[in-house]
N, C-alpha and C positions, 0 to 999 in steps of 0.2 A: 386676812381675811375673808370667810364662806357669811353673806347674811343668807337665815333661811328667811322661803316662800311661805304665806300661809297653806298653802295644800299640802307642803310637808308638817305641818300639825295639827291638820284639822279632827285629828283623834285626842293631844294635848287640848285643844280646846274647845271640844264636849264634852274631855274629862273635867278640865274647871268649870264649866256651869255649870254641869251635874251632882257637884261634888259644892260646888259655890265655894271652892279652894283656888286657892293659885296654888302653882306647883310646890310652893316651898312651908304651903299648910295655913298662908295668911286667907280669914276672909275676904270673900267677895262683895264690894257692895250691891244694891239694887241699880245703880249706875252700871258699877263695873260690868253685872251679869248682858246688862242691855247692849254693851257694848263687845261684846264676846259675839251676843245672838243678830244684830247687824257684821261681825266681822264675817261668821260664816252665810249670811242670806248674801251676803253682796260676793255673788256668785262670777262673777267678771272680773272682779280683784285682784282671786284665788293666787297668782302669781305677782301682787305689792308685796313687801317684804314684810315681817314681825318686825315690834318692839318690844321689848322688855323692859319695867320698871326696874332698876335696881335698887328697890328700898322693899315692896314685898314681893315680886318678880310676878307679878301680872304678866302677858303677856295676851297682846289683841293686834289687830291690825297696825299700822307703822302713816298710815292715812288719818287714823284719828288720834293719832294722839298730839296733837298741831299745839296743845296747852299743859300735856302733862299727863303726869298717869291717872285712868277716868276712875282708878280704881281707889286707891291714895291721894292722889296729888301733888306728888313728888315729881318735878324736875329731871331728876338724874334718871334716864331714860339710857339703854342700848342692846341696837339691831344686832351683836353679838349674841345672841339667845346658848343660857348653857342650860341645860333641863339635867 
């Protein structure tokens, strides 16, 4: 299993931000959009791993998922991102 890094998914994160949708098409909350902005803005941690919510497919920095998904609140998270 290979865990993807933030730097590998910059385009996907920007697309989520632009469309306000997850990669599965679900809407992203304002809190989720702020999380993406934080992920993109934290350039010192672009080598950190990405985490994906199993429910809504929201992706962001694994450093920001300490209490579950920042978009839907789900606790079922995965670092094996599936695009």
